[in-house]
C-alpha positions in Angstrom: 30.2 112.3 84.3 30.6 109.2 82.6 33.5 108.6 80.2 33.4 107.3 76.6 35.7 104.5 76.0 38.1 106.9 73.9 38.3 109.5 76.7 39.1 106.6 79.1 41.8 105.3 76.7 43.3 109.0 76.2 43.0 108.9 80.0 45.2 106.1 80.5 47.5 107.0 77.8 48.5 110.0 79.3 48.5 108.7 83.2 51.4 106.2 81.4 53.2 109.1 79.8 53.0 111.1 82.9 54.5 108.3 84.9 57.6 108.1 82.2 58.3 111.8 82.7 57.5 111.7 86.4 60.0 108.8 87.7 63.0 110.4 86.0 62.0 114.0 87.1 62.1 112.6 91.0 65.4 111.5 90.7 66.4 114.6 88.6 64.8 116.7 91.3 67.0 114.8 94.2 68.3 116.1 96.8 65.7 119.2 96.9 66.8 119.5 101.2 69.3 118.0 103.1 70.1 114.3 103.4 70.9 112.8 106.7 73.5 110.0 106.5 73.0 107.4 109.6 76.1 106.3 111.1 75.5 103.3 113.7 79.2 103.9 115.3 80.5 107.0 117.4 82.2 109.9 115.6 86.1 109.6 114.7 86.3 105.8 113.7 86.8 104.2 110.3 83.2 104.0 109.7 82.5 107.7 110.7 85.5 109.1 108.3 83.9 106.9 105.9 80.5 108.8 105.8 82.5 112.0 106.1 84.3 111.9 103.0 81.8 110.6 100.4 79.1 113.1 102.4 81.3 115.9 101.5 81.7 114.7 97.5 78.0 114.7 97.4 77.2 117.7 98.9 79.7 119.4 97.0 78.7 117.2 93.6 74.2 117.7 94.2 74.5 120.7 95.7 72.6 119.7 99.2 73.9 119.4 102.7 75.0 115.3 103.3 74.4 115.7 107.3 76.4 112.6 109.1 74.3 111.6 111.9 76.1 109.3 114.1 73.4 106.8 116.2 75.6 104.6 118.0 74.4 101.1 119.8 73.1 98.1 120.0 75.7 97.3 117.6 74.8 99.4 114.8 71.6 98.4 115.0 69.9 101.5 116.8 71.0 103.3 113.2 69.7 100.3 111.1 66.4 100.8 112.6 66.3 104.1 112.1 66.9 104.0 108.8 64.3 100.8 108.2 61.7 102.7 109.5 62.5 106.2 107.4 60.6 107.7 104.3 61.6 105.6 101.3 62.7 108.8 99.8 66.7 108.6 99.8 66.7 111.7 102.4 67.3 109.0 105.3 70.7 106.9 104.0 72.5 104.4 106.0 76.0 103.4 106.5 76.4 99.6 106.3 79.1 97.4 106.7 80.0 93.8 108.4 78.6 94.4 111.3 75.1 94.4 109.7 75.6 91.3 108.1 76.7 89.5 111.1 73.9 91.2 113.4 71.1 89.8 111.4 72.3 86.6 113.0 73.5 87.7 116.0 70.8 89.6 117.5 67.7 87.2 117.7 64.9 89.6 118.2 65.3 92.7 116.1 62.3 95.1 114.8 63.5 95.0 111.1 64.6 92.6 109.0 68.2 93.8 107.1 67.5 91.8 103.9 64.4 93.0 103.6 64.2 96.5 105.1 67.8 97.8 103.7 68.1 98.6 99.9 71.9 98.6 98.8 73.2 101.9 97.0 76.8 101.2 96.4 79.3 99.9 97.9 82.0 102.1 98.9 85.1 101.0 101.0 86.9 97.6 101.8 90.0 97.1 104.3 91.9 94.1 105.3 91.8 92.5 109.2 95.1 92.1 109.9 96.5 88.6 111.5 98.7 89.5 114.2 100.9 88.2 116.7 102.7 89.3 120.2 106.3 89.6 119.2 106.9 86.7 122.1 104.8 84.4 120.0 107.7 82.4 118.1 106.1 82.8 114.8 106.0 84.9 111.7 104.0 83.3 108.9 100.6 81.8 108.8 101.9 78.5 108.4 104.0 78.4 111.4 101.1 80.0 113.4 98.8 77.2 112.1 101.7 74.5 113.1 102.4 76.6 116.5 98.3 76.4 117.7 97.9 73.1 116.7 101.3 71.9 118.6 99.4 74.3 121.5 96.3 73.9 121.5 94.5 76.2 123.9 97.5 78.0 124.8 96.6 81.2 122.6 94.1 83.5 123.9 92.7 85.2 120.8 91.4 88.8 121.4 88.4 90.8 120.1 86.5 93.9 120.7 83.5 92.1 121.6 81.2 88.9 120.3 80.3 89.0 117.4 82.1 91.4 116.2 83.5 91.2 112.3 87.3 90.3 114.3 85.5 87.7 116.3 83.7 86.3 113.3 87.0 86.5 111.1 88.9 84.8 113.9 86.1 81.9 114.1 86.3 81.3 110.2 90.3 81.2 110.3 89.4 78.6 113.3 86.9 76.5 111.1 89.0 76.6 108.3 92.3 75.4 109.4 91.5 73.3 112.4 93.3 75.4 114.9 91.6 75.9 118.3 92.7 79.6 120.9 90.3 80.5 123.5 88.8 83.6 122.7 88.9 86.4 125.1 86.7 89.9 124.2 86.8 93.2 125.4 84.7 96.6 125.0 86.0 97.7 122.3 89.2 97.9 120.3 91.0 100.3 122.6 91.5 98.0 125.5 92.0 94.9 123.6 94.9 96.3 121.8 96.3 97.8 125.2 96.3 94.2 126.6 97.7 93.0 123.0 100.7 95.2 123.0 101.9 93.9 126.8 101.5 90.5 125.8 98.6 89.6 128.0 96.8 88.2 124.7 98.7 87.1 122.3 96.6 87.3 118.8 94.0 89.6 117.1 92.2 89.8 113.8 92.3 93.4 114.0 90.6 96.1 111.3 94.1 97.3 109.1 93.6 100.9 110.6 93.6 100.5 114.2 96.9 98.0 114.0 98.8 99.7 111.3 101.3 102.1 113.6 101.8 99.0 116.1 103.4 96.9 113.2 105.0 99.6 111.3 106.4 100.2 115.0 107.6 96.7 115.4 105.5 96.3 119.1 102.7 94.0 116.8 104.1 91.2 114.4 101.2 91.0 110.8 101.3 87.3 110.0 98.7 88.0 106.8 95.8 90.1 105.8 92.7 88.5 105.1 91.5 89.9 102.2 91.9 88.0 98.4 94.5 90.6 97.8 97.4 91.8 99.5 97.2 95.3 101.2 98.9 98.3 99.6 100.0 99.7 103.1 101.7 96.5 104.1 102.6 94.9 100.7 105.1 92.7 102.1 102.5 91.1 104.1 101.0 88.0 102.4 96.9 87.4 102.1 96.0 85.0 104.0 94.6 83.1 101.3 97.7 82.7 100.3 98.3 79.6 102.7 94.9 79.3 103.4 92.6 78.3 100.3 89.2 80.3 99.9 89.5 82.5 103.1 88.8 85.9 102.7 87.4 88.4 104.9 87.5 92.3 104.8 85.7 95.0 106.8 83.8 96.5 104.3 81.3 100.1 103.8 78.9 100.7 101.5 75.5 103.3 101.5 72.0 101.8 101.8 68.5 103.4 101.9 65.1 102.4 102.7 63.3 99.4 100.8 61.7 100.8 98.2 63.1 103.6 97.4 62.8 104.8 93.9 65.4 102.3 91.8 66.4 105.8 89.7 67.8 108.0 92.7 69.3 104.7 93.8 70.7 104.9 89.9 72.0 108.6 90.7 73.3 107.8 94.3 75.5 105.1 92.8 77.1 106.9 90.0 77.7 109.9 91.8 79.6 107.5 94.7 81.3 105.5 92.2 82.3 109.0 90.5 83.8 109.7 94.1 85.5 106.3 94.3 87.1 107.3 90.8 88.6 110.4 92.0 92.0 110.7 93.1 92.1 112.2 96.3 89.6 110.1 97.8 91.6 107.4 96.5 94.4 108.5 98.4 92.4 109.0 101.6 91.1 105.6 101.3 94.5 104.1 101.2 95.5 106.2 104.3 93.2 104.8 106.1 94.7 101.1 105.0 91.9 100.3 102.0 91.0 100.6 99.0 87.8 102.0 97.3 85.1 99.0 96.3 82.5 100.4 93.7 79.7 98.0 92.4 76.3 98.7 90.9 73.2 98.7 93.1 72.5 95.1 91.9 76.1 93.7 92.7 76.2 95.4 96.0 73.1 93.6 96.8 74.4 90.6 95.9 77.4 91.0 97.8 75.5 92.3 100.9 73.3 88.8 100.6 76.3 86.6 100.5 78.2 87.8 103.4 74.9 87.9 105.6 74.6 83.8 104.5 78.6 84.0 105.4 78.4 84.8 108.5 74.8 83.1 109.2 77.1 79.8 108.9 79.9 80.9 110.8 77.7 81.8 113.7 75.6 78.9 113.8 78.4 76.3 113.6 80.7 78.2 116.6 77.3 78.9 118.3 78.5 82.5 118.8 75.9 83.8 121.3 75.8 87.3 123.5 75.8 87.3 126.7 
């Protein structure tokens, strides 16, 4: 059947009109079934807790279950790969963090491109790392620590939960920024690292605050500084490293992401709901208990933050020649 120009014009206008009504309707109908939040680390850790706190809020607000799916392995790359390959409909989300921006450079042969295949949705939470030493180290401030390390090159053992982890690259950035030198001692996880630090077998660590705060408050470890630009509400008397080392700032952050090509209207809806969660006093208090603060942003601002973080750690990894065993 042939269409006249007038009929064709009506169909074109009608299609455009339908598109205008369909796109918002997509966001309005979302979610119509359970949503999976994939977490690249085991249950019980900070990333898992953050995902569950926000997931519970979203379940209550949007009327569908947001199910946490822990998929640890390969430094969180297994989880990221699963979401990168998922349908771009926001029914599979990824909890992302600093490990993902580090892994983009640290791992040579990934089957996905983090910046290309994953779209940031909303930032959620950040917590500082804390520069801490065993009490046997005769320093109490960051300037004293820098002076002691320079006077004793190679005599301080710097413990991390593994090669290429956020604490490792944070310590390497500190070395590059201050010119100090200490010996990297990688462990298989935070637990064994802290065991040896508490025993004095190693002397210094850049550890996520939630893991160490009880030991710091119990005077088993000495906090010299927190790595975020601002002081932590959990340790208000401990200065930020940046107060003594210009430009140094590192945070352990978390947020939500979706497969690339997820409809922008759905991303906007999720971003608005997550930001509403971050403004809720109960969720704020829960995050402060974890040693951090809520971190709200727009999708565009969060995407820029993720891209900048990826570039920053790429420079550190290459300059320090960090390679996986």
